[in-house]
Every structure is written in C-alpha cells, then in structure tokens.
C-alpha positions as CSV (number, residue, x, y, z in Angstrom):
1,X,8.0,8.8,2.9
2,X,10.1,5.7,3.0
3,X,8.2,4.3,0.0
4,X,9.1,7.5,-1.9
5,X,12.8,7.1,-1.0
6,X,12.7,3.5,-2.0
7,X,11.2,4.5,-5.3
8,X,13.9,7.0,-5.9
9,X,16.6,4.5,-5.1
10,X,15.1,1.8,-7.3
11,X,14.6,4.1,-10.3
12,X,18.1,5.6,-9.9
13,X,19.6,2.1,-10.0
14,X,17.6,1.3,-13.1
15,X,18.7,4.5,-14.9
16,X,22.3,3.6,-14.0
17,X,22.0,0.1,-15.2
18,X,20.6,1.4,-18.5
19,X,23.7,3.7,-18.9
20,X,22.0,6.9,-17.8
21,X,22.8,9.3,-15.1
22,X,20.1,9.5,-12.4
23,X,19.1,12.9,-11.1
24,X,21.0,13.8,-8.0
25,X,19.3,17.0,-6.8
26,X,15.9,18.5,-6.2
27,X,14.3,20.0,-9.2
28,X,11.7,22.8,-9.2
29,X,8.8,20.3,-9.1
30,X,10.2,18.7,-5.9
31,X,10.6,22.1,-4.3
32,X,7.1,23.1,-5.2
33,X,5.4,19.9,-4.0
34,X,7.3,20.0,-0.6
35,X,6.4,23.7,-0.5
36,X,2.7,23.0,-0.7
37,X,2.9,20.8,2.4
38,X,5.1,23.3,4.3
39,X,2.7,26.2,3.5
40,X,-0.3,24.0,4.3
41,X,1.2,23.4,7.8
42,X,0.0,26.9,8.6
43,X,-3.6,25.8,8.1
44,X,-3.7,22.7,10.3
45,X,-4.0,18.9,9.8
46,X,-6.8,18.9,7.2
47,X,-4.9,21.5,5.0
48,X,-1.7,19.4,5.3
49,X,-3.6,16.2,4.2
50,X,-5.2,18.1,1.3
51,X,-1.8,19.3,0.2
52,X,-0.3,15.8,0.5
53,X,-3.3,14.5,-1.5
54,X,-2.6,17.0,-4.3
55,X,1.0,15.8,-4.4
56,X,-0.1,12.1,-4.6
57,X,-2.6,12.9,-7.4
58,X,0.3,14.4,-9.4
59,X,2.5,11.4,-8.6
60,X,-0.2,8.9,-9.6
61,X,-0.8,10.7,-12.9
62,X,2.9,10.6,-13.6
63,X,3.2,6.9,-12.9
64,X,0.0,6.2,-14.9
65,X,1.6,8.0,-17.9
66,X,4.9,6.1,-17.6
67,X,3.4,2.6,-17.3
68,X,1.7,3.1,-20.6
69,X,5.1,3.4,-22.3
70,X,6.9,0.4,-23.9
71,X,9.6,-0.3,-21.3
72,X,11.4,-3.6,-20.8
73,X,9.5,-5.9,-18.5
74,X,11.8,-5.4,-15.4
75,X,11.3,-1.6,-15.6
76,X,7.6,-2.0,-16.3
77,X,7.3,-4.3,-13.2
78,X,9.0,-1.7,-10.9
79,X,6.9,1.1,-12.3
80,X,3.7,-0.9,-11.7
81,X,4.8,-1.7,-8.1
82,X,5.5,2.0,-7.5
83,X,2.1,2.9,-9.0
84,X,0.4,0.5,-6.6
85,X,2.2,2.1,-3.7
86,X,1.2,5.6,-4.8
87,X,-2.4,4.5,-5.3
88,X,-2.4,3.1,-1.7
89,X,-1.0,6.4,-0.4
90,X,-3.7,8.4,-2.3
91,X,-6.4,6.1,-1.0
92,X,-5.2,6.5,2.6
93,X,-5.2,10.3,2.3
94,X,-8.7,10.2,0.8
95,X,-10.0,8.1,3.7
96,X,-8.2,10.3,6.3
97,X,-9.9,13.4,4.9
98,X,-13.3,11.8,5.2
99,X,-12.9,11.1,8.9
C-alpha cells in the first residue's frame, strides 16, 4: 500500500510541475477497486488475494499502456519504476495464491 501512496505522490508532483492539477479525490474506479477487496473479505484470505490480484492486473495494464506513450524522459523513468513495482506486487500475489 505504501508503494501506491508513493506512486500517487510522485505522479501528483509531476502533474503539478507540468502545470496541471493532480486529482485530489477518489474517482469511481478507485471506489470500485477498493470495493472488490472489501467485498472479498467476506470470502476469506484466498478471495481477498484474488481481488487484490485483479486490481494489480488492471494497474499493470494501465502502466503498460502509459509507458508506451511519448513522455519526457523523467516522466518515463518514473512510470517505468512504478510499473516495476506493480509487476512485483502482481507476482507476489500470484505466488501467494499458489501456496
């Protein structure tokens, strides 16, 4: 979770530096992804891990889409670092579900 908070902070700073206004509230996608995990809590650990994995798959796909775009090198470097973190999260969940 700390990685995700760090990603938000870094991306928000980049948006501000580029003259934009970073998002400051939860959008519907955030509510839905958190909701998956909350609802999965009713089903036990494996169900929670599966819900978390689904969220990580969406996050990985989003970062993979963004790193293909033509951003300036500093932004591209941050996006790649975040994608590496997200791939690590996804891999951890996949291994945890096999155990």
